[in-house]
C-alpha positions in Angstrom: 0.0 0.0 0.0 1.3 3.5 -0.9 -0.3 6.8 -0.1 0.5 9.7 -2.3 -0.2 13.2 -0.9 -0.4 16.3 -3.0 -1.8 19.8 -3.1 0.4 21.7 -0.7 1.8 25.1 -1.5 2.7 28.5 -0.3 -0.1 30.9 0.1 -1.1 34.1 1.8 -3.2 34.1 5.1 -6.9 33.7 4.3 -6.4 31.5 1.3 -7.5 28.1 0.6 -5.8 24.7 -0.3 -7.1 21.3 -0.9 -4.8 18.4 -0.1 -5.3 15.0 -1.7 -4.0 11.6 -0.8 -4.4 8.7 -3.1 -4.2 5.1 -2.0 -2.7 2.6 -4.3 -2.4 -1.1 -3.7 -5.5 -1.1 -1.5 -8.6 -2.8 -2.6 -11.9 -0.8 -2.6 -13.5 -2.7 0.3 -10.4 -2.2 2.6 -10.4 1.5 1.7 -14.1 2.0 2.6 -13.5 0.2 5.9 -10.5 2.4 6.8 -10.2 5.2 9.4 -8.6 8.2 7.7 -6.7 11.1 9.1 -4.5 14.1 8.3 -1.7 15.0 10.5 0.6 17.9 10.5 4.1 18.5 12.0 5.5 22.1 12.2 9.4 22.7 12.8 10.4 21.8 16.3 6.9 20.3 17.1 5.4 16.9 17.4 3.2 15.4 14.7 -0.5 16.2 15.6 -3.8 15.0 14.3 -5.6 17.7 12.4 -8.7 15.7 11.1 -10.0 12.2 11.0 -12.8 10.4 9.2 -13.9 7.1 10.8 -14.9 4.1 8.8 -18.4 5.0 10.1 -18.4 8.4 8.6 -17.8 10.5 11.7 -15.4 13.4 11.5 -13.4 14.9 14.3 -11.2 18.0 14.1 -8.5 19.7 16.3 -10.1 22.6 17.9 -7.8 25.1 16.0 -9.1 24.1 12.6 -12.9 23.6 13.3 -15.0 25.4 11.0 -12.0 26.0 8.6 -10.9 22.5 7.5 -13.0 19.6 6.1 -11.9 16.0 5.6 -13.7 13.9 3.0 -13.1 11.0 0.8 -14.1 9.5 -2.5 -14.2 5.8 -2.4 -14.2 5.2 -6.0 -11.0 7.1 -6.4 -9.6 5.7 -3.2 -8.7 9.3 -2.4 -9.0 11.2 0.9 -9.1 15.1 0.9 -8.5 17.9 3.3 -10.1 21.2 2.3 -8.5 24.0 4.2 -10.0 27.5 4.2 -9.1 30.7 5.8 -5.5 29.5 6.4 -3.4 31.0 9.0 0.3 31.4 9.5 -0.1 28.8 12.4 -1.2 26.2 9.8 2.3 26.1 8.4 3.6 22.6 8.5 4.1 19.4 6.7 0.8 17.6 6.3 0.6 13.8 6.2 -2.2 11.5 5.2 -2.8 8.4 7.3 -4.9 5.3 6.7 -5.5 2.7 9.5 -7.3 -0.5 8.7 -7.1 -4.0 10.2 -4.4 -2.9 12.7 -2.2 -1.6 9.8 -1.1 1.9 9.7 0.0 3.6 6.4 1.4 7.0 5.9 1.8 9.3 3.0 5.1 11.1 2.2 4.0 14.5 3.5 3.2 17.8 1.6 4.4 21.1 2.7 1.9 23.9 3.5 3.3 27.3 4.0 1.1 30.3 5.1 2.6 33.8 5.1 0.9 36.8 6.8 
């Protein structure tokens, strides 16, 4: 299984970005049964959970991104997304996608998001 994340970039505060993470080597039924998450790691800080989407369709967000970020998925494309609106300089980090299923944990390679004021 490989996760390919994309969509990062350098933007001004207030802008939007949409991150994508495509899962390859995973059959459709496994993808739909997965818990999915987006994490981020800023320089000098630990990796933290930003948003998660459970296999049952429930979403959870870190308090700092509630109302600004939305996690979603497209099962047919085996892709998970993170729509990020009203970006703030504090959102600057490397963003990683994560898929957890059947006690297996898979990580994408990370995509850099830089927000300037």
